[in-house]
TIKOL-11947 format. One line per field, with one value per residue (C-alpha): residue in three letters; x, y, z. Coordinates in steps of 0.5 Angstrom, whole numbers, plus 500, padded with zeros to 3 digits. Example, Ala and Ser with C-alpha at 12.3 -4.5 7.8 and 13.67 -1.06 7.14 Angstrom:
// TIKOL-11947
r	(ala	ser)
xx	(525	527)
yy	(491	498)
zz	(516	514)
This chain:
// TIKOL-11947
r	(met	arg	ala	pro	ala	asn	ala	gln	gln	ser	ala	leu	pro	val	arg	ala	phe	ala	ile	arg	leu	ala	ala	leu	gly	gly	ile	phe	ala	val	ala	val	leu	ser	glu	ile	arg	gly	gly	gly	ser	tyr	ser	glu	arg	glu	leu	val	ala	leu	tyr	ala	leu	val	leu	thr	gly	phe	leu	leu	ser	leu	ala	tyr	gly	ala	leu	arg	ala	trp	gly	asn	ser	glu	arg	val	asn	tyr	phe	glu	leu	thr	gly	asp	leu	ile	leu	leu	thr	gly	leu	val	tyr	cys	ser	gly	gly	ser	arg	ser	leu	phe	gly	pro	leu	tyr	ile	ile	trp	ile	val	his	val	ala	leu	ala	ala	gly	ser	arg	ala	thr	ile	leu	ala	trp	ala	gly	ala	thr	ile	cys	tyr	gly	leu	val	gly	leu	ala	pro	ala	leu	gly	ala	phe	pro	ala	phe	glu	pro	gly	ser	gln	leu	gly	val	his	glu	ala	leu	ser	ser	ala	gly	ala	his	ala	leu	ala	phe	leu	gly	val	ala	ile	leu	ser	arg	asn	leu	ala	asp	gln	ile	gln	ala	gly	arg	val	glu	leu	arg	glu	leu	gly	glu	ile	his	gln	arg	ile	val	asp	asn	val	ala	ser	gly	leu	leu	thr	val	asp	arg	ala	ala	arg	ile	ser	ser	phe	asn	ser	glu	ala	glu	arg	ile	thr	gly	tyr	gly	ser	ala	glu	val	met	gly	trp	pro	leu	ala	lys	leu	phe	pro	asn	leu	asp	pro	gly	glu	thr	gly	asp	ser	ala	pro	ala	asp	leu	pro	gly	thr	ala	thr	gln	glu	arg	gly	arg	met	glu	leu	val	phe	glu	ser	arg	asn	ala	gln	glu	leu	his	leu	gly	met	ser	ile	ser	ile	leu	arg	asp	ala	gly	gly	his	glu	asp	gly	ala	ile	val	ile	phe	gln	asp	leu	thr	lys	val	val	gln	met	glu	glu	gln	leu	arg	arg	ser	glu	arg	leu	gly	ala	val	gly	gln	leu	ala	ala	gly	leu	ala	his	glu	ile	arg	asn	pro	leu	ala	ser	leu	ser	gly	ala	ile	glu	leu	leu	glu	gly	asp	leu	pro	ser	gly	asp	ala	ser	ser	leu	arg	leu	ala	arg	ile	val	gln	arg	glu	thr	ala	arg	leu	asn	arg	leu	val	ser	asp	phe	leu	thr	tyr	ala	arg	pro	gly	pro	gly	his	phe	leu	ala	val	pro	leu	gln	glu	leu	met	ala	glu	ile	ala	glu	leu	asp	glu	tyr	ser	glu	gly	arg	gly	cys	glu	leu	glu	leu	asp	ile	glu	asn	gly	leu	ser	ala	arg	gly	asn	pro	asp	gln	leu	arg	gln	val	ile	trp	asn	leu	val	ile	asn	ala	ala	gln	ser	glu	pro	arg	asp	his	lys	val	arg	ile	glu	ala	arg	gly	arg	val	asp	glu	ser	gly	ala	pro	arg	val	his	ile	asp	val	ile	asp	cys	gly	cys	gly	ile	pro	pro	glu	leu	val	glu	arg	ile	phe	glu	pro	phe	phe	thr	thr	lys	pro	lys	gly	thr	gly	leu	gly	leu	ala	thr	val	his	arg	val	ile	glu	ala	his	gly	gly	gln	met	gly	val	arg	thr	glu	gln	gly	gln	gly	thr	val	val	ser	val	asp	leu	pro	ala	ala)
xx	(484	481	474	469	464	458	460	453	449	453	451	444	443	448	444	437	440	442	435	432	436	435	427	427	432	427	421	424	426	419	417	422	420	413	414	418	414	407	401	397	400	401	398	402	399	401	408	409	407	412	418	415	415	422	425	422	425	432	430	428	434	439	434	435	443	443	439	443	450	447	444	444	438	432	427	431	430	423	422	425	421	415	417	418	411	408	412	410	403	403	407	401	396	399	400	393	391	389	391	398	405	408	404	409	414	410	413	420	418	416	422	426	422	424	431	432	427	427	421	417	416	414	406	406	409	404	398	401	402	395	391	395	394	387	386	388	385	378	377	376	372	367	367	371	376	377	382	388	387	379	376	382	379	376	369	368	368	374	378	376	378	385	386	384	389	395	393	394	400	403	401	405	411	411	411	417	420	419	422	428	429	429	434	438	438	440	446	448	448	452	457	457	459	464	467	467	470	475	477	478	482	487	487	489	495	501	504	504	500	498	496	498	494	497	500	504	499	497	490	489	493	492	492	499	502	499	503	509	510	506	502	494	491	487	494	497	492	494	501	506	509	516	514	512	519	524	529	525	530	526	532	532	529	531	531	525	526	523	516	515	508	506	506	509	516	514	516	515	520	522	524	528	530	531	532	526	525	518	514	517	524	525	530	527	529	523	523	519	516	512	507	503	496	491	484	479	482	489	491	496	492	497	501	501	506	507	512	514	518	525	528	529	531	537	539	539	543	548	548	549	555	558	557	561	566	568	567	573	577	575	578	584	585	584	590	594	593	595	601	603	601	606	612	610	610	617	619	616	619	626	626	624	630	634	632	634	641	642	647	644	647	646	640	639	639	634	629	630	628	622	620	620	616	610	610	610	604	600	601	598	592	591	592	587	582	583	581	575	573	574	571	566	566	561	554	552	546	542	536	540	536	537	536	541	546	545	546	553	555	553	557	563	562	561	568	572	577	576	569	567	560	553	550	542	538	531	530	523	521	522	526	531	535	537	545	552	552	559	559	553	556	562	558	554	560	564	558	558	565	565	559	563	569	564	564	557	554	550	556	550	550	543	541	534	531	524	521	518	515	518	514	514	511	518	519	525	529	531	537	539	545	544	549	549	556	560	557	560	561	556	562	565	558	559	566	565	564	570	576	582	578	578	578	581	588	590	584	585	579	577	572	566	568	568	561	558	561	558	551	551	553	547	542	542	542	546	544	547	543	548	548	554	554	548	549	549	544	547	541	542	536	537	532	528	529)
yy	(502	497	493	490	496	491	487	489	487	480	479	479	473	469	471	469	462	461	463	458	453	453	453	447	444	445	443	436	435	436	431	426	426	426	420	417	418	417	419	422	429	429	424	420	424	431	428	426	433	436	432	434	441	441	438	443	449	446	446	453	455	452	456	462	461	460	466	470	468	469	476	479	484	487	482	476	479	480	473	470	473	471	464	463	466	461	455	458	458	451	449	452	449	442	442	444	451	455	449	449	450	453	460	464	463	468	473	471	472	479	481	478	482	488	487	485	489	495	499	500	493	491	493	489	483	484	484	478	474	476	474	468	466	468	464	457	458	461	458	451	453	457	451	455	449	443	442	438	433	432	434	438	445	449	452	459	463	460	461	468	469	466	470	476	475	473	479	484	480	481	488	489	485	489	496	494	491	497	502	497	497	505	505	499	503	510	506	503	510	513	507	508	515	514	509	513	519	514	511	518	520	514	514	521	521	522	516	509	506	499	495	488	483	479	474	480	479	485	487	493	497	504	508	511	504	501	507	506	499	497	492	492	491	485	482	483	482	476	477	476	483	480	478	485	488	482	487	489	486	484	486	493	497	504	510	507	501	494	492	485	484	477	472	476	478	485	491	498	502	509	512	508	507	501	499	496	493	495	490	493	492	499	500	505	508	508	512	507	507	502	503	498	498	497	495	499	495	497	490	489	487	488	494	500	501	508	509	514	514	518	516	523	526	520	522	530	528	524	530	535	531	530	537	539	534	536	543	543	539	544	550	546	544	552	554	548	549	556	555	549	553	558	554	550	556	558	551	550	557	555	548	551	556	550	546	552	552	544	542	539	532	532	527	524	531	533	527	528	536	533	529	534	539	533	531	539	540	534	536	543	540	536	543	546	540	541	549	547	542	547	553	551	558	564	562	565	561	561	556	550	546	539	536	541	539	532	532	536	530	525	528	529	521	519	522	521	516	509	510	503	505	507	513	512	519	519	527	530	535	542	541	546	546	553	553	554	551	549	546	542	539	538	534	530	528	526	521	518	517	514	509	507	505	501	496	495	488	491	496	502	508	511	518	519	526	528	534	533	538	538	538	545	546	548	545	541	537	529	526	519	516	509	503	495	495	492	496	499	495	497	499	504	508	513	515	516	523	524	527	523	517	512	505	506	505	512	516	522	521	528	527	525	530	536	533	533	540	543	540	543	550	549	548	541	534	527	520	513	507	501	493	489	486	489	496	503	509	516	521	529	533	540	547	547	554)
zz	(517	512	514	510	508	508	515	518	512	511	519	518	513	518	524	520	518	525	528	523	524	532	531	526	531	536	532	530	538	540	534	536	544	542	538	543	549	546	550	544	544	537	532	527	522	525	527	519	518	523	520	513	515	518	512	508	512	511	504	504	508	502	497	501	501	494	492	496	493	486	488	495	494	498	494	497	504	503	500	506	511	507	506	514	515	511	514	521	519	516	522	527	522	522	530	532	530	536	541	537	542	536	536	540	534	531	536	534	527	528	532	527	521	525	526	519	515	519	523	517	516	523	522	516	520	526	521	517	524	526	520	519	526	526	519	522	529	527	520	522	528	523	518	512	512	516	521	520	525	525	532	534	533	538	539	536	542	544	538	537	544	543	536	540	545	540	536	542	544	537	537	544	541	534	538	542	536	532	538	538	531	531	536	533	526	530	533	526	523	529	529	521	521	527	523	517	521	524	517	514	519	519	511	511	516	513	516	514	520	522	528	530	535	541	536	532	526	522	523	520	514	512	505	506	509	502	498	502	502	495	498	499	506	504	502	508	513	518	516	521	522	521	514	512	515	515	517	524	529	535	540	537	542	540	545	550	555	552	554	551	549	551	546	541	539	538	543	545	541	540	534	529	522	518	510	507	500	497	493	487	489	491	497	502	508	514	520	525	532	535	541	545	544	550	551	555	562	560	558	552	546	540	538	533	528	525	520	514	508	509	503	500	507	507	500	502	508	504	499	504	507	500	499	505	504	497	499	504	499	494	498	499	492	489	494	492	485	485	489	484	477	478	479	473	469	471	470	463	460	463	460	453	454	456	450	445	448	447	442	436	437	444	443	450	453	448	449	457	456	452	457	462	457	456	464	465	460	463	470	468	465	472	475	471	472	479	479	475	480	485	482	476	473	473	473	466	465	459	456	453	448	450	443	440	446	445	438	439	443	439	433	438	440	432	431	437	437	440	442	441	443	440	443	443	444	447	449	450	445	446	453	455	461	465	465	462	455	455	462	461	454	458	464	459	455	461	463	456	456	463	461	454	459	463	457	455	453	447	446	447	451	452	454	456	458	461	464	471	476	483	490	490	483	480	473	472	467	469	465	465	462	462	460	461	463	469	474	480	487	492	497	492	490	495	493	486	486	491	488	486	487	481	479	472	471	467	471	475	479	477	472	476	482	477	474	481	483	476	477	484	482	477	483	480	484	481	483	481	481	479	480	478	472	470	469	471	471	472	473	473	475	473	473	467	463)
């Protein structure tokens, strides 16, 4: 799951600012109460100094924030801790030295140093606090420099005793803080390692995985979910689940009983499938399941959504169903074609003999005989196409150079009557497919004719061919026949490879069906991408030579 890598580090400045703000607020409150109540706790000069120190503290806090915004480095951290020590020492000096009520603040500062800078800095913090407190307590008593408020300093013996007691207190706090810092650091390391292990496990799961909170808003998003959907985790964080999966029907429960998640429209569901449009507008078929996420007390605290991209599986299932359906039709076609072809041969021979016996002046009978011959020939061609569809032919496969094959098709297109379209070729150099040259030539030619008959707006048909490697590492050849014509209605796309299905007034409906059978016999696959009014792309995938 995605989370900021420096979350713990970024929490330290915020915590330090909060502690500093609380301390400054407390000092300000003491100064205000002292001034309101009077009683001589602090002189006017000391109160002015306290206000000045509080203001300085706020200004330093702003300076620390600006430095961290400019560059959050370890130097800034030490600069901040040193500034706090100087500010605290000034506060103790201005509020009575060894008599100051703010001396115990050194203890808070030592603990803060241990948590912010680690256990190694704790001894330095103890030494700094001891020296600074001893300086503001003993120096005026020894006459090194005057006390902030004349007459407020202690005697040498009292100042020495106070400094020693505070030094011992600081040392005890430093030792305890060091142990606490070591334990916290060890806990942070262990937590970071556990977090990294958890992150690696989640990111290497071969499924999209996300979680939602009680309001059905996305709270985590793994790497596979990013790959499938095309959205980054930072982008979708906080989205409602329905915004990412608008086709997810809240009332659809799959195989499991519904268990409403309080405050959400998310329910626990068994395995289900839905159609999803990725960020790059690609239509995907997703297999999905939703499970309730529970906290340590067993209370519902959100949901886990696991999903996989089943697009290729759905396409393979559709191809398998189509192959089974067309295979059954092909077997029927083969038997029926043989039964029709034999009578046609007899009928054609009988008409030829009959035509020879007709009187030369009998124009009407001669015309009828020729009509019978023409229609018999057309029916024979139809039967031949049917047989080609039923049995594409023996698999005498060779290495077929696609550049030469496409050049032959371009030449054939150039001299064909009523072609009406210009053929553009974009073929990868040295690319060869494994197959029967005559059958592959017929396949591409049929696809070019279909593309040309779709009346492309730019009067062009484009053929692109590229090499690729499939999931098993086998080399393949991918061919696209592209037009920008009228397109195919969505409800007809699944039927275009069925025999005798055609949208053309004079079509037989065997062209694409035969092409599909030939490609299957070559161990290849076909696909169609189309949009009405925009054009069609017919894809052919074949084994490479």
